[in-house]
Structures are given as C-alpha cells and as structure tokens.
Residue, then its C-alpha position, 0 to 999 in steps of 0.5 A: x249816418x254811420x253805425x258809430x254815429x247812431x245812439x247806443x240803444x239803436x246800435x244794440x237793436x241793429x246788432x241783435x237784428x243782424x245776428x241770425x243766431x240770436x234771431x233763431x234763439x229768439x224765435x225758438x222761445x215760446x211767447x209765454x210767461x217767463x220760466x221763473x214766473x211759471x215756477x213761482x206759482x208752484x206750491x209745496x204742500x205741507x205734510x203734518x205727519x212728516x213733521x210729527x214723525x221727525x219731532x217724535x224721532x228726535x225726542x226718541x233719540x235724545x231720550x234713548x241716550x239720556x235715560x241710561x245715563x241716569x242708570x236706566x237699563x238700555x232696553x228699558x230706556x228704549x221702550x220708555x223713549x218710545x212711549x214718552x216721545x209718543x205721548x209728548x206729541x199730544x200737543x202736536x196731534x191736537x192741531x189736527x184732532x180738534x180737541x185734547x181728548x182725541x189728541x191724547x187718544x192719538x198719542x196713546x195709539x202712537x205709544x202702543x205702536x212704538x212699544x210693539x215696534x221696539x219689541x219686534x224690531x227695535x231691540x235687534x236694530x237699535x244698539x244700546x246707545x251708551x254701550x260699545x266694544x272698547x276691545x274685542x280679540x280672539x285668544x287661546x285663553x284668558x288669565x287674570x283678565x288678560x288675553x293669552x296668545x291674542x290674535x290681532x289679525x282676523x285670520x288664524x290657521x286651523x292647525x293653531x286652533x286644533x293645538x289650542x283645543x279651544x277658542x276664547x273671545x275676549x271683549x271689553x265693553x265700555x259703559x257709563x258709570x253706574x250702569x249694570x247690564x247683563x250680557x251674553x256671547x253668541x258664537x256663529x260659524x258660517x251663519x249658523x249659531x254654535x254656542x250661546x253663553x250668558x256671562x255670569x258677571x254683568x257689565x259694570x260701567x265706569x272703567x275707561x278701558x271697558x269692563x272685561x269679559x270673555x267666553x270660551x268655545x270648546x266644541x271644535x269638531x273637525x273640520x274647524x275651518x270657517x268664518x266665525x263671529x261672536x255677537x256681544x248682546x244685552x240680555x234683551x238681544x240688543x247688539x253691542x258689538x261683534x268680533x269676526x275672524x276666519x279659521x283657514x284650512 
C-alpha cells in the first residue's frame, strides 16, 4: 500500500513520526499538565482595602468638584470632601468590622486621617478644582485692567526691565458664577521667594475671560537677570496657576 492509499489519520501520524523537528519538540515537552490548565489553578486574592481606597477616592474627587459649584470655598470643599467621603465608607467597613459601631469608628478614623492629610499635604498638591488661569502675562504696567507692553514670550532682556523699573504680573482667573475667593501672588526668583502680595479684591466667578488681577514687583536690585515665576494661590495655599519668565543679562 502506498502512502496515498493509506487513511488520512494514519498518513498524518506517519508524517509526524518522520519529522525529526517535531519529534525533538515533542520530546522536549514535559509530560505534565498543559500550561493552560496549570494557570487556571492560580487565584487572585481579593484586597478589600484597595476597593475601599478606590471608592473613597472617587467620592472625594466628585465632591471636590461639586461643592464649589454650590458656593463652597475651594479649601473648605477640599476638607469637606475628605470627611464626607470617609464617613460614607461606613457601610463598606461594616463587612470586615462585624458591626455598625466598629464600622463607624473606622470611618471616623479615616475622616480624621483625611483632614490631616489635606491640611499637611493636600492643600499644596490638590488644585482648587473649579479655578484655573485663563491668562497670565508679564507687562510693564496695567491700566484700566489691561496689560501695557505685555511680553507674550517667556524671555525679556534685563535692559528692558531696568528701563521699566518694575515688573507686573497680570493674571485672569476663571471661576464659576457665585464663587468669591481671595488669592495672592507669590513672586520667586531662582527658587527664592522675593515678594508676597495679597490681592485686595477677591476673585468673583462668572466672567468667561476670567477675573482680572495683577501685582507689581519693584524691588529690582541689580543684577535683575534670573529665572522668575509668579504663583497664583488661594488664601489657603492651593496653587491655581503659575506664570514663568526669564530675564536675560
């Protein structure tokens, strides 16, 4: 009987037996359970603390955006979001705590930790969600709330600054309608704070182009060259935005 006259299944078996490469590969395989079956026995252990953390963070982020829209100041909204999101986790804590009393105790502890983190770290890391810089520019002066000789680039010669005898940071801060937020400008030169200006008028929300503010730095002791930045922050220290520029020699 020729190879072509044999049944198909027998022909395949003969071809595989006559192929040394397949034989070598077959010989190299361990005579154990297939890989797919081995991996099916692995089990991912549940992590309840991670579920609670993700749930709490989601509620915190949503509240931090929503509360300022009902005229709560950003920092108060930040602290309230931390407390409310922690207290809302009481039903989730009850599963592992074994009772409502312990669950509420865990939620209260989480709320206290949240307030401490907001005060120590959060106010410097988490920006005031509904506020942002609509425009920030360096200028010689501001007249009728319009920048004069605005520098649209981030570089200005020292000779120009000396001629001006002052530098003015013009910032327009956008905020939703109904919000009133005191802010300040913090001037830095080469990573050293050189001025601190509490702006007299708080930001009032509702203007599409942003609420216009400015501060002027006049202590221009030579040499004036350096890397400057002006941080626009809330009264509690939350960073709204930043103006950067360089004064070249």
